[in-house]
N, C-alpha and C positions, 0 to 999 in steps of 0.2 A: 368935344370931339377930338381936339388936339391932345387931350390927356390920354385918350385911348391909344393913339398912335405912339405916344411917348412910352406908354406901358408895353406895347408890342415891341418897340425898338429895344427897350431894356431887357425884356424877356428873351429876345433873339440873341443879344450880346451875351447874356448869362448862359444860355443854352450852348452857344458856340464855344465859350470858354470851358464849360463842363465837358464837352466832347473832346476838346484838346487835351484836357487833363486825363480823361479816361483812355484816350488813344496812346498816350505816352506811358501808361502803366501796363502795356501789353506784356505778357510773360515772355521771358527770354527763352530761346530754344535750349533744349537739353544738351549739355556738353559744349565744348568749344567748337567753333566753326572752323573746319579744316578745308583749305583749298587743295584740290588734287592737282598735282603737277607731275609731269613725266620725269622719271629719274634722269640725272645728268649722264650723258654719254662719256665714258672714260676715254682719255687720250694720253698716251705715254710718249714722251720725247726723250730719247737717250742721246746724250752728247758724248761721243767717243773721241779718241785722239785724232782720227783722220776723217770722221764723218758724223752726220746726225741721222739717227734712225727714228722714224715716226711710226707709231702703231697703226695709224689710219690717216690717209692723205685726203679723204673726201668726207665732208660733213654736209648734212642737209641744212638749209637755211632755217633759222629759228630754233635750232637745237641748243640746249644748254650743255656746255662742255665742261667736264672736270678734268683739267690738265695737270699732269704730273711731269716734271722735268727732273731727270737724273743726270748729274754730271759724272760720267764715268771716265773722263779724261784726266790727264795728269796736271792740268793747270786750271785756274779760275776761268770762268767763261761768262759772257754776257749773251743772253738769248732773247730775241724779241720776235714777234709775229708782225711782219709788214702789213699795214692796213688796219691792224688792231693794236698798234703801239700804245694807245691810251688805255688798253685793258690787259695786254699780255706783254710783260717785260720782267726779265730776271737779270739783275745786275750783279756781277762779280760772284756768281755761284761757285763756291770752292770745290775742289776735287772731292769726289765721294759724297757730296751733298745732294739732297733732292728737295724740291719745293712743289707745292700744289696751289693752284688757283682755279677759279671758275669764271667762265664768260659765256655769252650767248653769241653763237655764230649767225649774226643777223645781217651780214654784209656779203651778198652773193658775189662770186667771182672765181676765176680759175688760177690766179697768180698771186696768192698771198705767200710771200717767202718767209721761211724760218731763217732769221738772220743770226748767225753765230759770229759774234764780235764784229757785226756790221756787214758780213759777207754772206750772200745767199747760200744755204746749205741743204735745204729741202723745200717742199712746197705744200700748201694746204689749199684744197678746192672746197668752196662752199656752194652747193648746188641750189638753185632756186632762181626766181625771176627778180629783176630790178624793178619791175612794174608793180604798182599797188593794185590789188584786186578791184574790179569794177571801175577802174580808172580808164577814161577814154581820151 
């Protein structure tokens, strides 16, 4: 009688291994899997001799931003976005030069300053809530 149980156990193990092998050989989907993402919102910052002009001063929280900075002033400039210094920093951008970067505007608030050589020159507002959804 114990021999029958041993045979049933061995049969179960072999059947389980066979199912694992068959399930791993599932056909791959046709073509590459592409995740759909929203296009990045363009944002242009022009650094002039006397001021900084920003194409849009309000962004929605969670938006991917494609930022282009153009130094149209007559001297090198350092430009950072306060509150996003870890993501948006242009150091010693020469006159006539431009540079592009991308970042996600995921920190809501009204007072993110564009700092030109460390001095506030414009402002970015990121609309949205500081609260996590369904959080009580």
